[in-house]
N, CA, C and O atoms as a MOPAC input file, in Angstrom:
PM7 MOZYME 1SCF
protein

 N      0.78300 1    -1.13400 1    -0.01500 1
 C     -0.07200 1     0.02800 1     0.01200 1
 C      0.85300 1     1.20800 1     0.00700 1
 O      1.91400 1     1.20900 1     0.63100 1
 N      0.42200 1     2.20900 1    -0.71100 1
 C      1.22100 1     3.45800 1    -0.82000 1
 C      0.23500 1     4.63000 1    -0.80100 1
 O     -0.87500 1     4.57600 1    -1.32900 1
 N      0.75000 1     5.74900 1    -0.11800 1
 C      0.04300 1     6.92700 1    -0.11100 1
 C      0.19700 1     7.56200 1    -1.53000 1
 O      1.28700 1     7.60100 1    -2.09900 1
 N     -0.99800 1     8.07500 1    -2.09000 1
 C     -0.98200 1     8.61800 1    -3.41300 1
 C      0.08600 1     9.77400 1    -3.41600 1
 O      0.26500 1    10.44000 1    -2.39600 1
 N      0.76500 1     9.99500 1    -4.52800 1
 C      1.83100 1    10.96900 1    -4.62300 1
 C      1.34300 1    12.32400 1    -4.56000 1
 O      2.14700 1    13.21400 1    -4.28100 1
 N     -0.02100 1    12.63800 1    -4.81000 1
 C     -0.49400 1    14.00300 1    -4.72500 1
 C     -0.98000 1    14.40000 1    -3.38300 1
 O     -1.29800 1    15.56700 1    -3.15200 1
 N     -1.04700 1    13.47400 1    -2.50200 1
 C     -1.50700 1    13.67000 1    -1.04200 1
 C     -0.51900 1    14.38400 1    -0.26700 1
 O      0.60100 1    13.90600 1    -0.08900 1
 N     -0.91800 1    15.65100 1     0.26600 1
 C     -0.09200 1    16.43900 1     1.16900 1
 C     -0.22700 1    15.92400 1     2.57100 1
 O     -1.35500 1    15.71300 1     3.01600 1
 N      0.87600 1    15.69800 1     3.32500 1
 C      0.68500 1    15.32500 1     4.60800 1
 C      1.64200 1    16.11300 1     5.52800 1
 O      2.58300 1    16.77500 1     5.08900 1
 N      1.33900 1    15.99700 1     6.81500 1
 C      2.27500 1    16.74000 1     7.71300 1
 C      2.55600 1    15.74900 1     8.82400 1
 O      1.81600 1    14.77900 1     8.99300 1
 N      3.64800 1    15.98700 1     9.60700 1
 C      3.99200 1    15.09200 1    10.66300 1
 C      2.96800 1    15.04400 1    11.80800 1
 O      2.95100 1    14.08900 1    12.58400 1
 N      2.11400 1    16.07900 1    11.91200 1
 C      1.08900 1    16.28800 1    12.92600 1
 C     -0.12700 1    15.39800 1    12.49200 1
 O     -0.99600 1    15.17800 1    13.33500 1
 N     -0.24300 1    14.89100 1    11.27600 1
 C     -1.29200 1    14.07700 1    11.01800 1
 C     -2.35900 1    14.62900 1    10.14300 1
 O     -3.45500 1    14.08400 1    10.01100 1
 N     -1.97500 1    15.81000 1     9.50400 1
 C     -3.00200 1    16.53900 1     8.58200 1
 C     -2.73500 1    15.94200 1     7.26500 1
 O     -1.58000 1    15.71900 1     6.90100 1
 N     -3.84200 1    15.65500 1     6.47800 1
 C     -3.71800 1    15.13000 1     5.09200 1
 C     -4.64600 1    15.95600 1     4.29400 1
 O     -5.72900 1    16.34600 1     4.73200 1
 N     -4.15700 1    16.23500 1     3.00800 1
 C     -4.88200 1    17.08400 1     2.10200 1
 C     -4.89400 1    16.42800 1     0.70700 1
 O     -3.83300 1    16.10200 1     0.17300 1
 N     -6.05200 1    16.24000 1     0.13200 1
 C     -6.17900 1    15.57400 1    -1.11100 1
 C     -6.48800 1    16.72200 1    -2.23600 1
 O     -7.65400 1    17.09600 1    -2.36700 1
 N     -5.50800 1    17.25400 1    -3.00600 1
 C     -5.76300 1    18.35900 1    -3.87300 1
 C     -6.80100 1    17.96700 1    -4.96800 1
 O     -7.49200 1    18.82700 1    -5.51300 1
 N     -6.88400 1    16.74000 1    -5.25000 1
 C     -7.74000 1    16.27500 1    -6.38200 1
 C     -9.15100 1    16.46700 1    -5.95400 1
 O     -9.94400 1    16.92400 1    -6.77800 1
 N     -9.55800 1    16.16100 1    -4.72600 1
 C    -10.88400 1    16.32900 1    -4.19100 1
 C    -11.17700 1    17.57400 1    -3.38300 1
 O    -12.30600 1    18.04000 1    -3.22400 1
 N    -10.04700 1    18.07300 1    -2.88300 1
 C    -10.19700 1    19.17900 1    -1.98700 1
 C    -10.53500 1    18.83500 1    -0.52000 1
 O    -10.79000 1    19.69100 1     0.32700 1
 N    -10.51200 1    17.50600 1    -0.29600 1
 C    -10.85600 1    17.01600 1     1.07900 1
 C     -9.54800 1    17.10700 1     1.94300 1
 O     -8.41200 1    16.98700 1     1.48400 1
 N     -9.85500 1    17.33000 1     3.22100 1
 C     -8.66400 1    17.38400 1     4.18800 1
 C     -9.13100 1    16.46100 1     5.35300 1
 O    -10.32600 1    16.27200 1     5.58200 1
 N     -8.14800 1    15.90900 1     6.06000 1
 C     -8.37400 1    15.02300 1     7.10600 1
 C     -7.34000 1    15.14100 1     8.13200 1
 O     -6.21900 1    15.55400 1     7.83500 1
 N     -7.67300 1    14.78000 1     9.39500 1
 C     -6.57700 1    14.77200 1    10.33400 1
 C     -6.72600 1    13.42600 1    11.14800 1
 O     -7.77800 1    12.78800 1    11.18100 1
 N     -5.55600 1    13.05800 1    11.80600 1
 C     -5.51100 1    11.92600 1    12.46100 1
 C     -4.74800 1    12.11400 1    13.75100 1
 O     -4.19700 1    13.19200 1    13.97500 1
 N     -4.69400 1    11.15700 1    14.57100 1
 C     -4.01100 1    11.30100 1    15.87100 1
 C     -2.47700 1    10.93100 1    15.68300 1
 O     -2.06200 1    10.61400 1    14.56800 1
 N     -1.66200 1    10.97700 1    16.76500 1
 C     -0.23600 1    10.82000 1    16.54800 1
 C      0.10800 1     9.42600 1    15.94300 1
 O      0.93000 1     9.31600 1    15.03300 1
 N     -0.48000 1     8.48500 1    16.42200 1
 C     -0.16500 1     7.11400 1    15.85100 1
 C     -0.57600 1     7.02700 1    14.36600 1
 O      0.16300 1     6.48600 1    13.54300 1
 N     -1.70800 1     7.54000 1    14.05100 1
 C     -2.11400 1     7.64800 1    12.66800 1
 C     -1.25500 1     8.28300 1    11.77000 1
 O     -1.08600 1     7.83700 1    10.63500 1
 N     -0.60400 1     9.45900 1    12.25400 1
 C      0.37300 1    10.23300 1    11.62000 1
 C      1.59000 1     9.34000 1    11.42200 1
 O      2.11400 1     9.28600 1    10.31000 1
 N      2.04400 1     8.66600 1    12.40400 1
 C      3.15000 1     7.80400 1    12.16400 1
 C      3.00900 1     6.81500 1    11.18500 1
 O      3.92600 1     6.53600 1    10.41200 1
 N      1.83400 1     6.22800 1    11.16900 1
 C      1.44600 1     5.18300 1    10.11500 1
 C      1.50500 1     5.70200 1     8.76300 1
 O      2.04000 1     5.08800 1     7.83900 1
 N      0.87700 1     6.98800 1     8.63800 1
 C      0.91300 1     7.59200 1     7.29500 1
 C      2.36400 1     7.93900 1     6.81900 1
 O      2.69000 1     7.76400 1     5.64500 1
 N      3.17100 1     8.40100 1     7.69700 1
 C      4.60000 1     8.68600 1     7.30300 1
 C      5.27300 1     7.39400 1     6.96800 1
 O      6.09500 1     7.42900 1     6.05200 1
 N      5.04500 1     6.24900 1     7.57900 1
 C      5.68100 1     5.04700 1     7.24200 1
 C      5.19400 1     4.51400 1     5.94500 1
 O      5.97000 1     3.95700 1     5.16900 1
 N      3.86900 1     4.67700 1     5.67300 1
 C      3.33500 1     4.22900 1     4.35300 1
 C      3.91600 1     5.01800 1     3.21900 1
 O      4.11400 1     4.48700 1     2.12600 1
 N      4.20800 1     6.35000 1     3.47300 1
 C      4.85900 1     7.13000 1     2.45500 1
 C      6.26700 1     6.63400 1     2.08000 1
 O      6.78500 1     6.85500 1     0.98600 1
 N      6.83600 1     5.95300 1     3.07100 1
 C      8.17900 1     5.43400 1     2.94000 1
 C      8.14500 1     3.98200 1     2.40500 1
 O      9.15600 1     3.28000 1     2.40000 1
 N      6.86800 1     3.53600 1     1.92800 1
 C      6.76300 1     2.17400 1     1.45400 1
 C      7.02900 1     1.02100 1     2.51800 1
 O      7.36900 1    -0.11000 1     2.17000 1
 N      6.87100 1     1.34600 1     3.65500 1
 C      6.96500 1     0.31700 1     4.78600 1
 C      5.66100 1    -0.42400 1     4.72200 1
 O      4.57500 1     0.15100 1     4.64200 1
 N      5.82800 1    -1.82800 1     4.76400 1
 C      4.71900 1    -2.71100 1     4.72500 1
 C      3.75200 1    -2.68300 1     6.01000 1
 O      4.18700 1    -2.27200 1     7.08600 1
 N      2.49600 1    -3.10900 1     5.87500 1
 C      1.64100 1    -3.12500 1     7.02600 1
 C      2.29900 1    -4.09000 1     8.11200 1
 O      2.19900 1    -3.79800 1     9.30400 1
 N      2.86800 1    -5.06300 1     7.76600 1
 C      3.43200 1    -6.00000 1     8.70500 1
 C      4.50300 1    -5.27200 1     9.43400 1
 O      4.53500 1    -5.31000 1    10.66400 1
 N      5.36400 1    -4.62600 1     8.75800 1
 C      6.46400 1    -3.85900 1     9.38600 1
 C      5.94400 1    -2.77600 1    10.30600 1
 O      6.47000 1    -2.53500 1    11.39300 1
 N      4.88900 1    -2.13200 1     9.83100 1
 C      4.29000 1    -1.03800 1    10.68200 1
 C      3.79000 1    -1.60000 1    11.99000 1
 O      4.03300 1    -1.03700 1    13.05700 1
 N      3.07900 1    -2.73100 1    11.90000 1
 C      2.53800 1    -3.38600 1    13.01000 1
 C      3.63500 1    -3.82300 1    13.88700 1
 O      3.48300 1    -3.63500 1    15.09500 1
 N      4.72000 1    -4.37800 1    13.46700 1
 C      5.85000 1    -4.73900 1    14.31300 1
 C      6.32400 1    -3.51300 1    15.08300 1
 O      6.43700 1    -3.53600 1    16.30900 1
 N      6.59800 1    -2.44700 1    14.34700 1
 C      7.07100 1    -1.25100 1    14.99900 1
 C      6.23500 1    -0.67100 1    15.98600 1
 O      6.69700 1    -0.36100 1    17.08400 1
 N      4.85400 1    -0.46900 1    15.64400 1
 C      3.99800 1     0.25400 1    16.60300 1
 C      3.76700 1    -0.67900 1    17.92200 1
 O      3.72700 1    -0.23300 1    19.06900 1
 N      3.62000 1    -2.07800 1    17.55500 1
 C      3.30200 1    -2.89700 1    18.78700 1
 C      4.60100 1    -3.03300 1    19.78800 1
 O      4.45000 1    -3.29200 1    20.98200 1
 N      5.81400 1    -2.84400 1    19.22400 1
 C      6.97100 1    -2.87600 1    20.00400 1
 C      7.12000 1    -1.53500 1    20.75100 1
 O      7.35800 1    -1.49200 1    21.95800 1
 N      6.97100 1    -0.44900 1    19.98000 1
 C      7.08700 1     0.90600 1    20.48000 1
 C      6.12800 1     1.24000 1    21.63200 1
 O      6.52600 1     1.79000 1    22.65800 1
 N      4.80300 1     0.87500 1    21.41800 1
 C      3.79500 1     1.26300 1    22.32400 1
 C      3.27500 1     0.02400 1    23.16800 1
 O      2.27400 1     0.12600 1    23.87700 1
 N      3.97300 1    -1.10400 1    23.06300 1
 C      3.58600 1    -2.22400 1    23.93300 1
 C      2.02300 1    -2.48800 1    23.75800 1
 O      1.39000 1    -2.60600 1    24.80800 1
 N      1.43600 1    -2.57800 1    22.74500 1
 C      0.05600 1    -2.81700 1    22.44200 1
 C     -0.23000 1    -4.25900 1    21.98700 1
 O      0.63900 1    -4.88600 1    21.38200 1
 N     -1.41400 1    -4.79000 1    22.26200 1
 C     -1.74000 1    -6.11000 1    21.75400 1
 C     -1.78800 1    -6.11400 1    20.25000 1
 O     -2.41500 1    -5.28200 1    19.59400 1
 N     -1.03700 1    -7.17700 1    19.71100 1
 C     -0.86700 1    -7.22000 1    18.29500 1
 C     -2.16300 1    -7.53400 1    17.53100 1
 O     -2.38400 1    -6.95700 1    16.46600 1
 N     -2.96900 1    -8.36600 1    18.00200 1
 C     -4.17100 1    -8.71200 1    17.33500 1
 C     -5.11700 1    -7.59000 1    17.17400 1
 O     -5.74600 1    -7.37600 1    16.13800 1
 N     -5.18900 1    -6.83000 1    18.33800 1
 C     -6.09100 1    -5.63900 1    18.35300 1
 C     -5.56100 1    -4.71200 1    17.47900 1
 O     -6.31700 1    -4.20200 1    16.65200 1
 N     -4.23900 1    -4.36100 1    17.51900 1
 C     -3.65000 1    -3.29700 1    16.52400 1
 C     -3.82200 1    -3.67700 1    15.18100 1
 O     -4.14300 1    -2.80500 1    14.37300 1
 N     -3.64400 1    -4.95200 1    14.77700 1
 C     -3.77300 1    -5.47200 1    13.39000 1
 C     -5.14600 1    -5.15900 1    12.89800 1
 O     -5.29100 1    -4.72800 1    11.75500 1
 N     -6.21300 1    -5.35800 1    13.73200 1
 C     -7.52000 1    -4.99400 1    13.31500 1
 C     -7.69400 1    -3.53300 1    13.10200 1
 O     -8.31100 1    -3.10900 1    12.12500 1
 N     -7.14300 1    -2.72300 1    14.03000 1
 C     -7.31400 1    -1.32800 1    13.88700 1
 C     -6.56000 1    -0.82700 1    12.63600 1
 O     -7.06200 1     0.04600 1    11.92800 1
 N     -5.32700 1    -1.38800 1    12.35400 1
 C     -4.58500 1    -0.99000 1    11.21100 1
 C     -5.32800 1    -1.32500 1    10.00900 1
 O     -5.37400 1    -0.51000 1     9.08700 1
 N     -5.94100 1    -2.50600 1     9.93000 1
 C     -6.78700 1    -2.89600 1     8.77200 1
 C     -7.89400 1    -1.88000 1     8.52100 1
 O     -8.04800 1    -1.34400 1     7.42400 1
 N     -8.64800 1    -1.64100 1     9.57000 1
 C     -9.70400 1    -0.63200 1     9.51900 1
 C     -9.25800 1     0.64500 1     9.10200 1
 O     -9.97500 1     1.24500 1     8.30200 1
 N     -8.15600 1     1.20200 1     9.51100 1
 C     -7.50600 1     2.48900 1     9.19400 1
 C     -7.18400 1     2.42100 1     7.71100 1
 O     -7.50000 1     3.35400 1     6.97200 1
 N     -6.54900 1     1.31500 1     7.25000 1
 C     -6.19600 1     1.35000 1     5.82400 1
 C     -7.35900 1     1.29700 1     4.85600 1
 O     -7.32700 1     1.80100 1     3.73400 1
 N     -8.42300 1     0.62600 1     5.39300 1
 C     -9.65100 1     0.63500 1     4.48200 1
 C    -10.19300 1     2.10400 1     4.42400 1
 O    -10.56900 1     2.56400 1     3.34600 1
 N    -10.23300 1     2.81200 1     5.52500 1
 C    -10.68800 1     4.21900 1     5.53300 1
 C     -9.77500 1     4.95000 1     4.55400 1
 O    -10.29500 1     5.66700 1     3.69900 1
 N     -8.54700 1     4.82800 1     4.61400 1
 C     -7.65600 1     5.63100 1     3.79700 1
 C     -7.99700 1     5.29700 1     2.33600 1
 O     -8.09500 1     6.20900 1     1.51500 1
 N     -8.17300 1     4.06500 1     2.00800 1
 C     -8.48800 1     3.74700 1     0.62000 1
 C     -9.81500 1     4.37400 1     0.17000 1
 O     -9.92800 1     4.89300 1    -0.94000 1
 N    -10.78500 1     4.31600 1     1.03300 1
 C    -12.14300 1     4.89900 1     0.80300 1
 C    -12.15800 1     6.40300 1     0.52200 1
 O    -12.98000 1     6.91900 1    -0.23500 1
 N    -11.21800 1     7.06600 1     1.16200 1
 C    -11.02800 1     8.52400 1     1.07200 1
 C     -9.93600 1     8.83900 1     0.00200 1
 O     -9.50400 1     9.98800 1    -0.10300 1
 N     -9.48600 1     7.82100 1    -0.79400 1
 C     -8.53300 1     7.97900 1    -1.87700 1
 C     -7.26700 1     8.51800 1    -1.40000 1
 O     -6.63900 1     9.29500 1    -2.12000 1
 N     -6.81900 1     8.16400 1    -0.20900 1
 C     -5.56500 1     8.47900 1     0.29700 1
 C     -4.49800 1     7.46100 1    -0.25000 1
 O     -3.41700 1     7.85300 1    -0.68900 1
 N     -4.82000 1     6.25800 1    -0.20700 1
 C     -4.00600 1     5.09800 1    -0.57300 1
 C     -4.20400 1     4.74500 1    -2.04500 1
 O     -5.33100 1     4.88100 1    -2.51900 1
 N     -3.24500 1     4.32200 1    -2.77400 1
 C     -3.46300 1     3.72800 1    -4.10100 1
 C     -4.12100 1     2.36900 1    -4.07300 1
 O     -4.35300 1     1.77500 1    -5.12600 1

């Protein structure tokens, strides 16, 4: 999964789609995920990193990550 090239992002979690004019914001972990996706880091590697960094339950985080990626696709943030 990749963030579309035309999507503007900030480290604070602000996203802007110039094609649609839509803007979105996310929390700090969402912002980290977006930045990692922009670097072509896989969802598995993202899950490894976040679960280790924040000591969260892996199965719960993987479900949340899956839901988040579906939302990003629906809003045309991901290719």
